[in-house]
Every structure is written in structure tokens, then in C-alpha cells.
mmCIF file as Biopython writes it, N, C-alpha, C and O atoms, coordinates in Angstrom:
data_model
#
loop_
_atom_site.group_PDB
_atom_site.id
_atom_site.type_symbol
_atom_site.label_atom_id
_atom_site.label_alt_id
_atom_site.label_comp_id
_atom_site.label_asym_id
_atom_site.label_entity_id
_atom_site.label_seq_id
_atom_site.pdbx_PDB_ins_code
_atom_site.Cartn_x
_atom_site.Cartn_y
_atom_site.Cartn_z
_atom_site.occupancy
_atom_site.B_iso_or_equiv
_atom_site.auth_seq_id
_atom_site.auth_asym_id
_atom_site.pdbx_PDB_model_num
ATOM 1   N N  . UNK A ? 1  ? 0.841   -1.212 -0.014 1.0 0.0 1  A 1 
ATOM 2   C CA . UNK A ? 1  ? -0.012  -0.075 -0.041 1.0 0.0 1  A 1 
ATOM 3   C C  . UNK A ? 1  ? 0.883   1.223  -0.026 1.0 0.0 1  A 1 
ATOM 4   O O  . UNK A ? 1  ? 1.755   1.368  0.830  1.0 0.0 1  A 1 
ATOM 5   N N  . UNK A ? 2  ? 0.644   2.123  -0.964 1.0 0.0 2  A 1 
ATOM 6   C CA . UNK A ? 2  ? 1.467   3.318  -1.038 1.0 0.0 2  A 1 
ATOM 7   C C  . UNK A ? 2  ? 0.812   4.413  -0.142 1.0 0.0 2  A 1 
ATOM 8   O O  . UNK A ? 2  ? -0.407  4.553  -0.048 1.0 0.0 2  A 1 
ATOM 9   N N  . UNK A ? 3  ? 1.725   5.165  0.499  1.0 0.0 3  A 1 
ATOM 10  C CA . UNK A ? 3  ? 1.107   6.279  1.330  1.0 0.0 3  A 1 
ATOM 11  C C  . UNK A ? 3  ? 1.318   7.611  0.603  1.0 0.0 3  A 1 
ATOM 12  O O  . UNK A ? 3  ? 2.434   8.118  0.485  1.0 0.0 3  A 1 
ATOM 13  N N  . UNK A ? 4  ? 0.257   8.121  0.149  1.0 0.0 4  A 1 
ATOM 14  C CA . UNK A ? 4  ? 0.238   9.454  -0.543 1.0 0.0 4  A 1 
ATOM 15  C C  . UNK A ? 4  ? -0.092  10.531 0.440  1.0 0.0 4  A 1 
ATOM 16  O O  . UNK A ? 4  ? -0.749  10.263 1.446  1.0 0.0 4  A 1 
ATOM 17  N N  . UNK A ? 5  ? 0.345   11.765 0.184  1.0 0.0 5  A 1 
ATOM 18  C CA . UNK A ? 5  ? -0.090  12.827 1.041  1.0 0.0 5  A 1 
ATOM 19  C C  . UNK A ? 5  ? -1.574  12.983 1.026  1.0 0.0 5  A 1 
ATOM 20  O O  . UNK A ? 5  ? -2.219  12.698 0.017  1.0 0.0 5  A 1 
ATOM 21  N N  . UNK A ? 6  ? -2.156  13.449 2.164  1.0 0.0 6  A 1 
ATOM 22  C CA . UNK A ? 6  ? -3.622  13.562 2.234  1.0 0.0 6  A 1 
ATOM 23  C C  . UNK A ? 6  ? -4.073  14.706 1.235  1.0 0.0 6  A 1 
ATOM 24  O O  . UNK A ? 6  ? -5.223  14.734 0.798  1.0 0.0 6  A 1 
ATOM 25  N N  . UNK A ? 7  ? -3.184  15.580 0.916  1.0 0.0 7  A 1 
ATOM 26  C CA . UNK A ? 7  ? -3.511  16.698 0.000  1.0 0.0 7  A 1 
ATOM 27  C C  . UNK A ? 7  ? -3.798  16.179 -1.416 1.0 0.0 7  A 1 
ATOM 28  O O  . UNK A ? 7  ? -4.355  16.908 -2.237 1.0 0.0 7  A 1 
ATOM 29  N N  . UNK A ? 8  ? -3.429  14.950 -1.702 1.0 0.0 8  A 1 
ATOM 30  C CA . UNK A ? 8  ? -3.669  14.347 -3.006 1.0 0.0 8  A 1 
ATOM 31  C C  . UNK A ? 8  ? -4.850  13.384 -2.993 1.0 0.0 8  A 1 
ATOM 32  O O  . UNK A ? 8  ? -5.061  12.673 -3.975 1.0 0.0 8  A 1 
ATOM 33  N N  . UNK A ? 9  ? -5.577  13.341 -1.983 1.0 0.0 9  A 1 
ATOM 34  C CA . UNK A ? 9  ? -6.742  12.462 -1.895 1.0 0.0 9  A 1 
ATOM 35  C C  . UNK A ? 9  ? -7.794  12.811 -2.906 1.0 0.0 9  A 1 
ATOM 36  O O  . UNK A ? 9  ? -7.975  13.988 -3.217 1.0 0.0 9  A 1 
ATOM 37  N N  . UNK A ? 10 ? -8.504  11.819 -3.439 1.0 0.0 10 A 1 
ATOM 38  C CA . UNK A ? 10 ? -9.599  12.111 -4.377 1.0 0.0 10 A 1 
ATOM 39  C C  . UNK A ? 10 ? -10.798 12.787 -3.767 1.0 0.0 10 A 1 
ATOM 40  O O  . UNK A ? 10 ? -11.455 13.624 -4.386 1.0 0.0 10 A 1 
ATOM 41  N N  . UNK A ? 11 ? -11.063 12.409 -2.557 1.0 0.0 11 A 1 
ATOM 42  C CA . UNK A ? 11 ? -12.237 12.989 -1.846 1.0 0.0 11 A 1 
ATOM 43  C C  . UNK A ? 11 ? -11.966 14.346 -1.327 1.0 0.0 11 A 1 
ATOM 44  O O  . UNK A ? 11 ? -11.074 14.525 -0.497 1.0 0.0 11 A 1 
ATOM 45  N N  . UNK A ? 12 ? -12.693 15.303 -1.777 1.0 0.0 12 A 1 
ATOM 46  C CA . UNK A ? 12 ? -12.443 16.784 -1.340 1.0 0.0 12 A 1 
ATOM 47  C C  . UNK A ? 12 ? -12.586 16.956 0.172  1.0 0.0 12 A 1 
ATOM 48  O O  . UNK A ? 12 ? -11.871 17.753 0.779  1.0 0.0 12 A 1 
ATOM 49  N N  . UNK A ? 13 ? -13.499 16.219 0.769  1.0 0.0 13 A 1 
ATOM 50  C CA . UNK A ? 13 ? -13.669 16.307 2.257  1.0 0.0 13 A 1 
ATOM 51  C C  . UNK A ? 13 ? -12.483 15.807 2.997  1.0 0.0 13 A 1 
ATOM 52  O O  . UNK A ? 13 ? -12.105 16.383 4.017  1.0 0.0 13 A 1 
ATOM 53  N N  . UNK A ? 14 ? -11.856 14.718 2.507  1.0 0.0 14 A 1 
ATOM 54  C CA . UNK A ? 14 ? -10.650 14.247 3.093  1.0 0.0 14 A 1 
ATOM 55  C C  . UNK A ? 14 ? -9.449  15.281 2.929  1.0 0.0 14 A 1 
ATOM 56  O O  . UNK A ? 14 ? -8.653  15.467 3.849  1.0 0.0 14 A 1 
ATOM 57  N N  . UNK A ? 15 ? -9.366  15.915 1.757  1.0 0.0 15 A 1 
ATOM 58  C CA . UNK A ? 15 ? -8.297  16.901 1.506  1.0 0.0 15 A 1 
ATOM 59  C C  . UNK A ? 15 ? -8.524  18.086 2.456  1.0 0.0 15 A 1 
ATOM 60  O O  . UNK A ? 15 ? -7.550  18.737 2.833  1.0 0.0 15 A 1 
ATOM 61  N N  . UNK A ? 16 ? -9.721  18.381 2.844  1.0 0.0 16 A 1 
ATOM 62  C CA . UNK A ? 16 ? -10.011 19.580 3.692  1.0 0.0 16 A 1 
ATOM 63  C C  . UNK A ? 16 ? -9.924  19.232 5.194  1.0 0.0 16 A 1 
ATOM 64  O O  . UNK A ? 16 ? -9.998  20.100 6.064  1.0 0.0 16 A 1 
ATOM 65  N N  . UNK A ? 17 ? -9.760  17.897 5.458  1.0 0.0 17 A 1 
ATOM 66  C CA . UNK A ? 17 ? -9.847  17.486 6.939  1.0 0.0 17 A 1 
ATOM 67  C C  . UNK A ? 17 ? -8.735  17.993 7.741  1.0 0.0 17 A 1 
ATOM 68  O O  . UNK A ? 17 ? -8.925  18.248 8.930  1.0 0.0 17 A 1 
ATOM 69  N N  . UNK A ? 18 ? -7.528  18.171 7.167  1.0 0.0 18 A 1 
ATOM 70  C CA . UNK A ? 18 ? -6.389  18.713 7.913  1.0 0.0 18 A 1 
ATOM 71  C C  . UNK A ? 18 ? -6.649  20.111 8.361  1.0 0.0 18 A 1 
ATOM 72  O O  . UNK A ? 18 ? -6.445  20.420 9.535  1.0 0.0 18 A 1 
ATOM 73  N N  . UNK A ? 19 ? -7.096  20.982 7.475  1.0 0.0 19 A 1 
ATOM 74  C CA . UNK A ? 19 ? -7.411  22.323 7.840  1.0 0.0 19 A 1 
ATOM 75  C C  . UNK A ? 19 ? -8.569  22.389 8.928  1.0 0.0 19 A 1 
ATOM 76  O O  . UNK A ? 19 ? -8.557  23.232 9.825  1.0 0.0 19 A 1 
ATOM 77  N N  . UNK A ? 20 ? -9.540  21.462 8.786  1.0 0.0 20 A 1 
ATOM 78  C CA . UNK A ? 20 ? -10.668 21.466 9.720  1.0 0.0 20 A 1 
ATOM 79  C C  . UNK A ? 20 ? -10.159 21.107 11.135 1.0 0.0 20 A 1 
ATOM 80  O O  . UNK A ? 20 ? -10.544 21.720 12.131 1.0 0.0 20 A 1 
ATOM 81  N N  . UNK A ? 21 ? -9.266  20.074 11.179 1.0 0.0 21 A 1 
ATOM 82  C CA . UNK A ? 21 ? -8.664  19.683 12.474 1.0 0.0 21 A 1 
ATOM 83  C C  . UNK A ? 21 ? -7.884  20.858 13.084 1.0 0.0 21 A 1 
ATOM 84  O O  . UNK A ? 21 ? -7.972  21.116 14.284 1.0 0.0 21 A 1 
ATOM 85  N N  . UNK A ? 22 ? -7.142  21.546 12.263 1.0 0.0 22 A 1 
ATOM 86  C CA . UNK A ? 22 ? -6.377  22.707 12.825 1.0 0.0 22 A 1 
ATOM 87  C C  . UNK A ? 22 ? -7.218  23.774 13.329 1.0 0.0 22 A 1 
ATOM 88  O O  . UNK A ? 22 ? -6.906  24.393 14.347 1.0 0.0 22 A 1 
ATOM 89  N N  . UNK A ? 23 ? -8.360  24.040 12.612 1.0 0.0 23 A 1 
ATOM 90  C CA . UNK A ? 23 ? -9.307  25.112 13.085 1.0 0.0 23 A 1 
ATOM 91  C C  . UNK A ? 23 ? -9.916  24.610 14.374 1.0 0.0 23 A 1 
ATOM 92  O O  . UNK A ? 23 ? -10.091 25.412 15.291 1.0 0.0 23 A 1 
ATOM 93  N N  . UNK A ? 24 ? -10.247 23.359 14.507 1.0 0.0 24 A 1 
ATOM 94  C CA . UNK A ? 24 ? -10.888 22.824 15.717 1.0 0.0 24 A 1 
ATOM 95  C C  . UNK A ? 24 ? -9.991  22.876 16.888 1.0 0.0 24 A 1 
ATOM 96  O O  . UNK A ? 24 ? -10.446 23.169 17.993 1.0 0.0 24 A 1 
ATOM 97  N N  . UNK A ? 25 ? -8.657  22.589 16.697 1.0 0.0 25 A 1 
ATOM 98  C CA . UNK A ? 25 ? -7.638  22.652 17.740 1.0 0.0 25 A 1 
ATOM 99  C C  . UNK A ? 25 ? -7.493  24.133 18.200 1.0 0.0 25 A 1 
ATOM 100 O O  . UNK A ? 25 ? -7.470  24.395 19.403 1.0 0.0 25 A 1 
ATOM 101 N N  . UNK A ? 26 ? -7.398  25.081 17.269 1.0 0.0 26 A 1 
ATOM 102 C CA . UNK A ? 26 ? -7.314  26.466 17.626 1.0 0.0 26 A 1 
ATOM 103 C C  . UNK A ? 26 ? -8.426  26.963 18.498 1.0 0.0 26 A 1 
ATOM 104 O O  . UNK A ? 26 ? -8.246  27.631 19.516 1.0 0.0 26 A 1 
ATOM 105 N N  . UNK A ? 27 ? -9.589  26.588 18.026 1.0 0.0 27 A 1 
ATOM 106 C CA . UNK A ? 27 ? -10.821 26.999 18.753 1.0 0.0 27 A 1 
ATOM 107 C C  . UNK A ? 27 ? -10.895 26.349 20.150 1.0 0.0 27 A 1 
ATOM 108 O O  . UNK A ? 27 ? -11.346 27.001 21.091 1.0 0.0 27 A 1 
ATOM 109 N N  . UNK A ? 28 ? -10.454 25.053 20.315 1.0 0.0 28 A 1 
ATOM 110 C CA . UNK A ? 28 ? -10.443 24.395 21.626 1.0 0.0 28 A 1 
ATOM 111 C C  . UNK A ? 28 ? -9.414  25.166 22.576 1.0 0.0 28 A 1 
ATOM 112 O O  . UNK A ? 28 ? -9.676  25.328 23.768 1.0 0.0 28 A 1 
ATOM 113 N N  . UNK A ? 29 ? -8.292  25.611 22.027 1.0 0.0 29 A 1 
ATOM 114 C CA . UNK A ? 29 ? -7.374  26.366 22.795 1.0 0.0 29 A 1 
ATOM 115 C C  . UNK A ? 29 ? -7.977  27.748 23.243 1.0 0.0 29 A 1 
ATOM 116 O O  . UNK A ? 29 ? -7.814  28.177 24.386 1.0 0.0 29 A 1 
ATOM 117 N N  . UNK A ? 30 ? -8.667  28.402 22.293 1.0 0.0 30 A 1 
ATOM 118 C CA . UNK A ? 30 ? -9.206  29.643 22.595 1.0 0.0 30 A 1 
ATOM 119 C C  . UNK A ? 30 ? -10.316 29.456 23.726 1.0 0.0 30 A 1 
ATOM 120 O O  . UNK A ? 30 ? -10.346 30.226 24.687 1.0 0.0 30 A 1 
ATOM 121 N N  . UNK A ? 31 ? -11.120 28.532 23.600 1.0 0.0 31 A 1 
ATOM 122 C CA . UNK A ? 31 ? -12.136 28.308 24.625 1.0 0.0 31 A 1 
ATOM 123 C C  . UNK A ? 31 ? -11.598 27.957 25.955 1.0 0.0 31 A 1 
ATOM 124 O O  . UNK A ? 31 ? -12.138 28.404 26.967 1.0 0.0 31 A 1 
ATOM 125 N N  . UNK A ? 32 ? -10.532 27.158 26.019 1.0 0.0 32 A 1 
ATOM 126 C CA . UNK A ? 32 ? -9.845  26.836 27.264 1.0 0.0 32 A 1 
ATOM 127 C C  . UNK A ? 32 ? -9.334  28.090 27.869 1.0 0.0 32 A 1 
ATOM 128 O O  . UNK A ? 32 ? -9.500  28.289 29.073 1.0 0.0 32 A 1 
ATOM 129 N N  . UNK A ? 33 ? -8.722  28.949 27.112 1.0 0.0 33 A 1 
ATOM 130 C CA . UNK A ? 33 ? -8.186  30.208 27.662 1.0 0.0 33 A 1 
ATOM 131 C C  . UNK A ? 33 ? -9.350  31.055 28.223 1.0 0.0 33 A 1 
ATOM 132 O O  . UNK A ? 33 ? -9.327  31.523 29.361 1.0 0.0 33 A 1 
ATOM 133 N N  . UNK A ? 34 ? -10.350 31.219 27.368 1.0 0.0 34 A 1 
ATOM 134 C CA . UNK A ? 34 ? -11.516 32.077 27.785 1.0 0.0 34 A 1 
ATOM 135 C C  . UNK A ? 34 ? -12.183 31.569 29.062 1.0 0.0 34 A 1 
ATOM 136 O O  . UNK A ? 34 ? -12.585 32.361 29.915 1.0 0.0 34 A 1 
ATOM 137 N N  . UNK A ? 35 ? -12.297 30.264 29.191 1.0 0.0 35 A 1 
ATOM 138 C CA . UNK A ? 35 ? -13.053 29.711 30.352 1.0 0.0 35 A 1 
ATOM 139 C C  . UNK A ? 35 ? -12.143 29.406 31.461 1.0 0.0 35 A 1 
ATOM 140 O O  . UNK A ? 35 ? -12.616 28.960 32.506 1.0 0.0 35 A 1 
ATOM 141 N N  . UNK A ? 36 ? -10.810 29.615 31.329 1.0 0.0 36 A 1 
ATOM 142 C CA . UNK A ? 36 ? -9.740  29.351 32.307 1.0 0.0 36 A 1 
ATOM 143 C C  . UNK A ? 36 ? -9.712  27.885 32.802 1.0 0.0 36 A 1 
ATOM 144 O O  . UNK A ? 36 ? -9.572  27.580 33.986 1.0 0.0 36 A 1 
ATOM 145 N N  . UNK A ? 37 ? -9.857  27.018 31.798 1.0 0.0 37 A 1 
ATOM 146 C CA . UNK A ? 37 ? -9.839  25.604 32.022 1.0 0.0 37 A 1 
ATOM 147 C C  . UNK A ? 37 ? -8.666  24.897 31.362 1.0 0.0 37 A 1 
ATOM 148 O O  . UNK A ? 37 ? -8.077  25.456 30.437 1.0 0.0 37 A 1 
ATOM 149 N N  . UNK A ? 38 ? -8.296  23.693 31.794 1.0 0.0 38 A 1 
ATOM 150 C CA . UNK A ? 38 ? -7.204  22.995 31.100 1.0 0.0 38 A 1 
ATOM 151 C C  . UNK A ? 38 ? -7.758  22.398 29.803 1.0 0.0 38 A 1 
ATOM 152 O O  . UNK A ? 38 ? -8.938  22.087 29.645 1.0 0.0 38 A 1 
ATOM 153 N N  . UNK A ? 39 ? -6.783  22.269 28.889 1.0 0.0 39 A 1 
ATOM 154 C CA . UNK A ? 39 ? -7.031  21.617 27.594 1.0 0.0 39 A 1 
ATOM 155 C C  . UNK A ? 39 ? -6.472  20.209 27.791 1.0 0.0 39 A 1 
ATOM 156 O O  . UNK A ? 39 ? -5.296  20.012 28.096 1.0 0.0 39 A 1 
ATOM 157 N N  . UNK A ? 40 ? -7.401  19.204 27.595 1.0 0.0 40 A 1 
ATOM 158 C CA . UNK A ? 40 ? -6.975  17.857 27.769 1.0 0.0 40 A 1 
ATOM 159 C C  . UNK A ? 40 ? -6.750  17.214 26.367 1.0 0.0 40 A 1 
ATOM 160 O O  . UNK A ? 40 ? -7.643  17.201 25.520 1.0 0.0 40 A 1 
ATOM 161 N N  . UNK A ? 41 ? -5.548  16.697 26.171 1.0 0.0 41 A 1 
ATOM 162 C CA . UNK A ? 41 ? -5.174  16.108 24.894 1.0 0.0 41 A 1 
ATOM 163 C C  . UNK A ? 41 ? -4.522  14.815 25.135 1.0 0.0 41 A 1 
ATOM 164 O O  . UNK A ? 41 ? -4.220  14.492 26.283 1.0 0.0 41 A 1 
ATOM 165 N N  . UNK A ? 42 ? -4.280  14.035 24.102 1.0 0.0 42 A 1 
ATOM 166 C CA . UNK A ? 42 ? -3.533  12.773 24.100 1.0 0.0 42 A 1 
ATOM 167 C C  . UNK A ? 42 ? -2.282  13.121 23.375 1.0 0.0 42 A 1 
ATOM 168 O O  . UNK A ? 42 ? -2.323  13.471 22.196 1.0 0.0 42 A 1 
ATOM 169 N N  . UNK A ? 43 ? -1.120  13.031 24.073 1.0 0.0 43 A 1 
ATOM 170 C CA . UNK A ? 43 ? 0.225   13.399 23.509 1.0 0.0 43 A 1 
ATOM 171 C C  . UNK A ? 43 ? 1.029   12.099 23.502 1.0 0.0 43 A 1 
ATOM 172 O O  . UNK A ? 43 ? 1.391   11.591 24.563 1.0 0.0 43 A 1 
ATOM 173 N N  . UNK A ? 44 ? 1.311   11.559 22.316 1.0 0.0 44 A 1 
ATOM 174 C CA . UNK A ? 44 ? 2.126   10.323 22.281 1.0 0.0 44 A 1 
ATOM 175 C C  . UNK A ? 44 ? 1.539   9.246  23.231 1.0 0.0 44 A 1 
ATOM 176 O O  . UNK A ? 44 ? 2.314   8.560  23.898 1.0 0.0 44 A 1 
ATOM 177 N N  . UNK A ? 45 ? 0.341   9.093  23.306 1.0 0.0 45 A 1 
ATOM 178 C CA . UNK A ? 45 ? -0.330  7.997  24.060 1.0 0.0 45 A 1 
ATOM 179 C C  . UNK A ? 45 ? -1.029  8.483  25.349 1.0 0.0 45 A 1 
ATOM 180 O O  . UNK A ? 45 ? -2.253  8.394  25.443 1.0 0.0 45 A 1 
ATOM 181 N N  . UNK A ? 46 ? -0.251  9.013  26.375 1.0 0.0 46 A 1 
ATOM 182 C CA . UNK A ? 46 ? -0.903  9.341  27.619 1.0 0.0 46 A 1 
ATOM 183 C C  . UNK A ? 46 ? -1.706  10.673 27.476 1.0 0.0 46 A 1 
ATOM 184 O O  . UNK A ? 46 ? -1.421  11.529 26.639 1.0 0.0 46 A 1 
ATOM 185 N N  . UNK A ? 47 ? -2.652  10.763 28.296 1.0 0.0 47 A 1 
ATOM 186 C CA . UNK A ? 47 ? -3.528  11.983 28.411 1.0 0.0 47 A 1 
ATOM 187 C C  . UNK A ? 47 ? -2.777  13.049 29.177 1.0 0.0 47 A 1 
ATOM 188 O O  . UNK A ? 47 ? -2.174  12.789 30.219 1.0 0.0 47 A 1 
ATOM 189 N N  . UNK A ? 48 ? -2.827  14.244 28.643 1.0 0.0 48 A 1 
ATOM 190 C CA . UNK A ? 48 ? -2.071  15.385 29.209 1.0 0.0 48 A 1 
ATOM 191 C C  . UNK A ? 48 ? -3.068  16.550 29.400 1.0 0.0 48 A 1 
ATOM 192 O O  . UNK A ? 48 ? -3.905  16.837 28.544 1.0 0.0 48 A 1 
ATOM 193 N N  . UNK A ? 49 ? -2.927  17.208 30.583 1.0 0.0 49 A 1 
ATOM 194 C CA . UNK A ? 49 ? -3.724  18.388 30.836 1.0 0.0 49 A 1 
ATOM 195 C C  . UNK A ? 49 ? -2.808  19.571 30.679 1.0 0.0 49 A 1 
ATOM 196 O O  . UNK A ? 49 ? -1.760  19.611 31.324 1.0 0.0 49 A 1 
ATOM 197 N N  . UNK A ? 50 ? -3.167  20.581 29.816 1.0 0.0 50 A 1 
ATOM 198 C CA . UNK A ? 50 ? -2.385  21.761 29.613 1.0 0.0 50 A 1 
ATOM 199 C C  . UNK A ? 50 ? -3.094  22.909 30.255 1.0 0.0 50 A 1 
ATOM 200 O O  . UNK A ? 50 ? -4.159  23.297 29.776 1.0 0.0 50 A 1 
ATOM 201 N N  . UNK A ? 51 ? -2.527  23.525 31.396 1.0 0.0 51 A 1 
ATOM 202 C CA . UNK A ? 51 ? -3.224  24.654 32.013 1.0 0.0 51 A 1 
ATOM 203 C C  . UNK A ? 51 ? -3.301  25.877 31.136 1.0 0.0 51 A 1 
ATOM 204 O O  . UNK A ? 51 ? -2.466  26.111 30.262 1.0 0.0 51 A 1 
ATOM 205 N N  . UNK A ? 52 ? -4.365  26.669 31.410 1.0 0.0 52 A 1 
ATOM 206 C CA . UNK A ? 52 ? -4.636  27.830 30.541 1.0 0.0 52 A 1 
ATOM 207 C C  . UNK A ? 52 ? -3.391  28.825 30.525 1.0 0.0 52 A 1 
ATOM 208 O O  . UNK A ? 52 ? -3.125  29.501 29.531 1.0 0.0 52 A 1 
ATOM 209 N N  . UNK A ? 53 ? -2.706  28.859 31.610 1.0 0.0 53 A 1 
ATOM 210 C CA . UNK A ? 53 ? -1.519  29.753 31.682 1.0 0.0 53 A 1 
ATOM 211 C C  . UNK A ? 53 ? -0.528  29.360 30.647 1.0 0.0 53 A 1 
ATOM 212 O O  . UNK A ? 53 ? 0.050   30.229 29.995 1.0 0.0 53 A 1 
ATOM 213 N N  . UNK A ? 54 ? -0.293  28.046 30.456 1.0 0.0 54 A 1 
ATOM 214 C CA . UNK A ? 54 ? 0.672   27.597 29.417 1.0 0.0 54 A 1 
ATOM 215 C C  . UNK A ? 54 ? 0.075   27.947 28.044 1.0 0.0 54 A 1 
ATOM 216 O O  . UNK A ? 54 ? 0.799   28.429 27.173 1.0 0.0 54 A 1 
ATOM 217 N N  . UNK A ? 55 ? -1.196  27.720 27.842 1.0 0.0 55 A 1 
ATOM 218 C CA . UNK A ? 55 ? -1.805  28.062 26.550 1.0 0.0 55 A 1 
ATOM 219 C C  . UNK A ? 55 ? -1.583  29.523 26.187 1.0 0.0 55 A 1 
ATOM 220 O O  . UNK A ? 55 ? -1.233  29.875 25.060 1.0 0.0 55 A 1 
ATOM 221 N N  . UNK A ? 56 ? -1.816  30.396 27.250 1.0 0.0 56 A 1 
ATOM 222 C CA . UNK A ? 56 ? -1.631  31.865 27.014 1.0 0.0 56 A 1 
ATOM 223 C C  . UNK A ? 56 ? -0.195  32.146 26.621 1.0 0.0 56 A 1 
ATOM 224 O O  . UNK A ? 56 ? 0.058   32.917 25.695 1.0 0.0 56 A 1 
ATOM 225 N N  . UNK A ? 57 ? 0.774   31.510 27.335 1.0 0.0 57 A 1 
ATOM 226 C CA . UNK A ? 57 ? 2.180   31.724 26.937 1.0 0.0 57 A 1 
ATOM 227 C C  . UNK A ? 57 ? 2.448   31.282 25.536 1.0 0.0 57 A 1 
ATOM 228 O O  . UNK A ? 57 ? 3.120   32.003 24.798 1.0 0.0 57 A 1 
ATOM 229 N N  . UNK A ? 58 ? 1.964   30.142 25.122 1.0 0.0 58 A 1 
ATOM 230 C CA . UNK A ? 58 ? 2.189   29.617 23.787 1.0 0.0 58 A 1 
ATOM 231 C C  . UNK A ? 58 ? 1.596   30.590 22.754 1.0 0.0 58 A 1 
ATOM 232 O O  . UNK A ? 58 ? 2.179   30.864 21.706 1.0 0.0 58 A 1 
ATOM 233 N N  . UNK A ? 59 ? 0.431   31.083 23.102 1.0 0.0 59 A 1 
ATOM 234 C CA . UNK A ? 59 ? -0.240  32.042 22.156 1.0 0.0 59 A 1 
ATOM 235 C C  . UNK A ? 59 ? 0.528   33.343 22.017 1.0 0.0 59 A 1 
ATOM 236 O O  . UNK A ? 59 ? 0.624   33.912 20.930 1.0 0.0 59 A 1 
ATOM 237 N N  . UNK A ? 60 ? 1.060   33.796 23.106 1.0 0.0 60 A 1 
ATOM 238 C CA . UNK A ? 60 ? 1.905   35.002 23.097 1.0 0.0 60 A 1 
ATOM 239 C C  . UNK A ? 60 ? 3.189   34.836 22.311 1.0 0.0 60 A 1 
ATOM 240 O O  . UNK A ? 60 ? 3.631   35.756 21.624 1.0 0.0 60 A 1 
ATOM 241 N N  . UNK A ? 61 ? 3.818   33.593 22.422 1.0 0.0 61 A 1 
ATOM 242 C CA . UNK A ? 61 ? 5.014   33.352 21.681 1.0 0.0 61 A 1 
ATOM 243 C C  . UNK A ? 61 ? 4.710   33.296 20.158 1.0 0.0 61 A 1 
ATOM 244 O O  . UNK A ? 61 ? 5.440   33.829 19.322 1.0 0.0 61 A 1 
ATOM 245 N N  . UNK A ? 62 ? 3.562   32.602 19.861 1.0 0.0 62 A 1 
ATOM 246 C CA . UNK A ? 62 ? 3.189   32.563 18.402 1.0 0.0 62 A 1 
ATOM 247 C C  . UNK A ? 62 ? 2.916   33.942 17.842 1.0 0.0 62 A 1 
ATOM 248 O O  . UNK A ? 62 ? 3.309   34.254 16.718 1.0 0.0 62 A 1 
ATOM 249 N N  . UNK A ? 63 ? 2.226   34.787 18.646 1.0 0.0 63 A 1 
ATOM 250 C CA . UNK A ? 63 ? 1.930   36.151 18.129 1.0 0.0 63 A 1 
ATOM 251 C C  . UNK A ? 63 ? 3.166   36.934 17.938 1.0 0.0 63 A 1 
ATOM 252 O O  . UNK A ? 63 ? 3.262   37.695 16.975 1.0 0.0 63 A 1 
ATOM 253 N N  . UNK A ? 64 ? 4.230   36.777 18.900 1.0 0.0 64 A 1 
ATOM 254 C CA . UNK A ? 64 ? 5.443   37.474 18.758 1.0 0.0 64 A 1 
ATOM 255 C C  . UNK A ? 64 ? 6.220   37.038 17.566 1.0 0.0 64 A 1 
ATOM 256 O O  . UNK A ? 64 ? 6.846   37.864 16.903 1.0 0.0 64 A 1 
ATOM 257 N N  . UNK A ? 65 ? 6.203   35.748 17.261 1.0 0.0 65 A 1 
ATOM 258 C CA . UNK A ? 65 ? 7.013   35.221 16.111 1.0 0.0 65 A 1 
ATOM 259 C C  . UNK A ? 65 ? 6.422   35.588 14.798 1.0 0.0 65 A 1 
ATOM 260 O O  . UNK A ? 65 ? 7.137   35.593 13.795 1.0 0.0 65 A 1 
ATOM 261 N N  . UNK A ? 66 ? 5.127   35.902 14.740 1.0 0.0 66 A 1 
ATOM 262 C CA . UNK A ? 66 ? 4.483   36.299 13.459 1.0 0.0 66 A 1 
ATOM 263 C C  . UNK A ? 66 ? 4.601   37.773 13.173 1.0 0.0 66 A 1 
ATOM 264 O O  . UNK A ? 66 ? 4.194   38.226 12.103 1.0 0.0 66 A 1 
ATOM 265 N N  . UNK A ? 67 ? 5.152   38.544 14.111 1.0 0.0 67 A 1 
ATOM 266 C CA . UNK A ? 67 ? 5.277   40.010 13.915 1.0 0.0 67 A 1 
ATOM 267 C C  . UNK A ? 67 ? 6.549   40.287 13.161 1.0 0.0 67 A 1 
ATOM 268 O O  . UNK A ? 67 ? 6.862   41.444 12.882 1.0 0.0 67 A 1 
#
């Protein structure tokens, strides 16, 4: 079975799925920051809780790097 990039998929929904997941992840981070709650993710297997303070720091770093 050959592994082609998802951007070459025949199904347009499949091609758009990466962007949709990125939007969903960004929105989840924004909501966690606004509600002052941890973001719960699975990172390399185990479940990890990321506190809103860490999310704010990451967001600030990203904003600074895009300027």
C-alpha cells in the first residue's frame, strides 16, 4: 500500500480534513483560555492536561513570532 499525502486524496472532504482539524484545535485552545480551564489532549499516548496559563504563553509566543 502506497502512502500518498492527504492533499492528493480524491475525496475533497478528506483533503480539507487537515485544515478542519487545525481550526478545531485552535478553537479548543481559545475556549480553554476564555473559560480558564485545562485543555485535555492525548500526546504520544498518555492523556495530558495543559493549564490555561501555558496556553496563554504559547499564544503570546506565536503572536510574537509572526510579527
